[in-house]
N, C-alpha and C positions, 0 to 999 in steps of 0.2 A: 504494500500499500504505499502510495506516494502522496504526501500531504504538504501544502504551502500554508504559511501563516503570515498575516500582515496586520499592522496597526495603522489606521487611517485618521485623518483629521487632527484636531488639537490634541495634545498630550494631556494625561491626567494621572492621578495616583491610581495604582491597581492594575495597570497594564501588564506589567511584568508578572504580577501575581496570577493574573488570568492566563498569560501565555504558559506559565509554569503548570497551571492546573490542566490545561489541554495536553501538554507535552508528557507530563507524568501519567496521565490516563492512557494515552496512545502507546507509549513506550511499555507501559505495564501490560497491555492487552494485545498488542499487534506485533508478533515475532519478527516479521519482515519489513517493519516500518522504515520508511525514509522520510524524515521530517526537513523541510526547507524553510528558512526564514527569508521572506520576501522584504527587501530593504525599502525603507521610506514610504510605506503605504502603497497606494495604487500607482505611484510613480514606478516602483520597482516591478510591478506586474506588466506595466505598459512598456518599460524599457528592457525587461528581462534581466533584472538584477536580483539575484537570490543566492543563498549558500546553504549547504547541507549542515544540519545541526545535530549535535549528540546530546544525550540526556544530561551529561555533566554541566553543559552550558546553562541549564536551568536551575542549577543548584545556587542557593544563596540569594536569589533575586526576589523572594516572596515580599520583602519589606522595602524594596528599592522602588522609588518613584521614576517617572520617565518610561521609556521603552527601549529595550535592548535592540529592537529592530529598526528604530528610527521611524519618523512618521512625516507626512506632508499633507497639504490641502489640495485636493483635486476636485474642484466644484462639479456637481452632477450636470449642471447646465452647460458645461464645456465638453462633456463626454462624446457628443456627437459632432463637435467642430472638427472640420477637415484640416489635417496637416498638409505640409507641402507635397508629400507624396501621395495625397488624395485619399489617406486613411484616417480614421478617428480613433480616439483613445480607447473607446469601448471595444472596437474590433481588434485592436493591438492586444488588449488584455485577453480576449477570447482566443486568439491565434496563439499567444505564448503559452496559455493554459494547455491547449491542445498539443503544441509542439513539444512541450515538456512532458506531457503525458501525465499531468497530475491527476490524481483521483478525486481530490476536493481541495478547497481553499477555505481556511478559517479566517474570518474577517472581524476585527474589533473596531468599533467605530460608533458614530453618532447618526443623526438624521440623514445628512447628506450621503454619508457612507453607506447607509442602509438602501437608499435609492439606487445607487450604483450596484450594490450587492444584489438587489432584486432584478435589475437589468441583466446582470451576468447570469443569474439564475435562470432567467427566462430564455436565455441564449445558450443553454446547454452546459454551464459551469455548475459543478456541484459545490454549493455553498452552505456554510453554517456560520452564523454570526453571533457576536456577544455585545450587548448594549452598553456602550461606553460614552459617558459625557457627565460633566459635573453639573450640566443644567438640568438633568433629570427629566428632560422633555421627550423621551422616546416613547412612542405609543406601544402599548401591549405589555408593558412591564411596570410594575409598581415602583420599582427603583432602578437606576442605572449605576454601575460602578463608577467610583470617582466623586459621586455626590456626597457621601458621607464625609469623605476627607475634605473636600472643598468647604463643606459647612463648618467642619472642625477649625480650619484655618481662618475662615471669615469670622467666626465667633471669637477666635483668639485675638483678632484685630480689634473687634468691639470691646472685648474684656479689657484690653490694654489701654484704649483711648478713654475709658470710662473715668479712670482715675484722674488723668490729666485734664479732662473736661470739668470734673467736679473741682479740682484745685483752682482752676482758673476762671470758673463760672462761664465757660464757652458753650457754644452750640457747635457740634461736630456733625457733618454730613459725610457719611461713609458710603462711598459708591461701590457696590458690589457687582460681580459678573451676573449677567442674565439679561440678554437683549429682548427676547421675546417671552421667555418664561421665568417666573420670579421665585422659583423653588429655593434656591440657594438664599436669596435675601430673606424670604419668609422664615425659613428654619433658622438661619444664622441670627436674624433679628430677634427672634424668640429666645434663643440660646444665649445671646449676648446682652439680653435686657434692654433692647432699644425701645424708646418711647413711642416711636413712629416707624412704620414700614411702608415704604412706597414701591408698588409693583407695576409692571407693564400691563397687567391684567385689569388694574383698577386706576383709572385716571384720577389725579388728585387735584384738590383745590388749595392753592397756595395760601389763601386766607385761613384754611383749617390748620396748616402747619403753623401759622403765626399765632393763631388762637391756643394751640396746644403749648407753645413755648411761653406765651404770656401767662397762661394758667399755672405753669410750673413755677415761673418766676414769682408770681403772687403768693404761692404756697410755701415758698422759702427754698425751693429746689432750683437754684439759679444756673442750672446746665441741662442740656438736652442732647441725646444721641438720636440721629435719624439715619435708618438704613435705607438706602435707595438703590434699586436695581438700575443698571445702565440703560435699560430700555423703558424706564418710567416716564410718563408723560403727564403734563397737566391737562385738565379737562379742555382747556382752550387748544392746546396742541393736539390732543387726540381728535378733536373735531375737524382738523384739517387734513385733507388727503395726504398720504404719505410722500408722494411725489412733489407736493407743494410746500412741504415743511422746510423752512430755512433756519438752521440753527448755527450757521457760520463755523461749524466744526466743533461746537461746544458740546459738552457731555451733560447728561441729566443732572449730575451732581453739581457741576460748575453753574448751570442755569439756576438751580435752586439756591446755591449759596449767594449768587448775584442778587436774586429777589429778596432774600432774607436780609442781606447786608443793607439794602436800601430801606428796610422798614424797622430794623433793630439797632439798638445802641450797643448790644452785646457784640463780642468777638465771635465771628462765625468762620469756621475752618472747614476745608474739604479735605478728605483723606481717600485716596484711591489705591487700595492694595493690589489691584490688577492681577498679574499672573502669579503672585504669591499664593493665590486661592487655588491654583491647579498644580503647584510644585510641592516638592517634599515627599516624605513617605506616606503611604496609605495608612489609614487608621486600622486597628485590629478588625473592626467590623468589615471594612472594605476587603481586607485580606481574606476573611472567611468567605464573604460573598463571592469574590473572584474565584476563589478555589472551587466553590461550589459550582459556579457557572462554567469554569473550564472543564470540570470533570463531566458536567451535562453535555457540553459541546463535543468532548471527546466521545462520550457514549453515542451521540447522534451519529457521528462519523463511523464508528464501529458497526452501528446498525444500518447504516447507509440511509438515513433519513435526512435528505438534504432540502435546501430551500427554506430553512426555518432559523428562527432566532431563539436562543435560550433566554428565559425571562423569569423574573420572580412575581408570582401572583399569590397574594396571601402569605403563607409560610412556606410554600412549595416552589421548587424550581421546575418550570414546564418549558415547552417549546411552542412557538407560535409561527404560522406560515408568514413568510416575508411579504406576501401580497397583502396581508392584513396590518403591516407595519410601515412600509415604504410609503412616503408621501404625507405621513400623518405626524402630528406632534401633540404632546400632552402638556398644556398650560395649567396654571393654577385655577380651578374652578372658583368663582366668586362665592359659592356656597359651600366650599369644602370644609370638613370637620375641623381640620388644623387652624384654618383661617378663622372660623367662628369662635374656636376656643381662645385664640389670640385676642380677639375683641372682648371676650369675657374677662380676660386679664387686664383689660384697660389699654390695650395696645391700639393706636390709631393707625388708620390706613389712608388718612387724608381724604376721605369722601364723606365726612360728616359735616 
């Protein structure tokens, strides 16, 4: 059996743990296994860059961040664009798969990666995928790996800024990752004790933010922590069609800080942890989750059940068809249980 593995899209914690889970499962069950690491995501499959790997190469990587295979972004919308030789990337990947006589390819990635994986599957490539993204927005799974680790990193930032905000009586706006889905900001905001959480799914009112800060100041709590997702919008911004929005390259956090500074006498600071959230070692929860997903993916390959993504539903690891996943995303429902419970805790979402 000849299997290729690749990690595609943005990196995150847990990729190596998931690769290890797949490799240990396959090496333990397939006597004649040939396992190849495809370099730098889909680019490696497009250009034919891979190397044979041994079981020993997966030793000691359970707790390491990043990916030993490298990764790259290859947008799905460009997969059918013609190259100089009149071929497209998708065709090149299919041809390389057939030329190398792979039996299957294991693909770890997010939403865009799964669109391409589905297209490969529809064109005769045996594919098994694992849901990877800190955004937790992959459809068909309760959680994606990397999410728990990113929440931990973001909460660490909120924890650290709390004491300095209290010491100086400042307002801190902490801009966290999440362009279309606010899962990281929601969970980290709760864990980090933010007074207000602003999400892409819930357009906010700037006056609501000001009222909250003024209320805290009058009560003697002269500092505030606001967790805002990078994709958050005011109600006015959300009412404008996306193509017509003009932000001059500013971010959600910087725009909010500008508004608050104009209305408050307090010192208002912006903090953007950025890629800190997706770096470093995976949490123990992600290591366990990745190991389970990796084992389940290996089992699908052994049983020759292709065109599927391994997923967590409830407490069980299951698999779902790629055609039920590709092209869909999972944003925060405005009536979800976690969000409603956050409101009960007194956390504002800027919509009151």
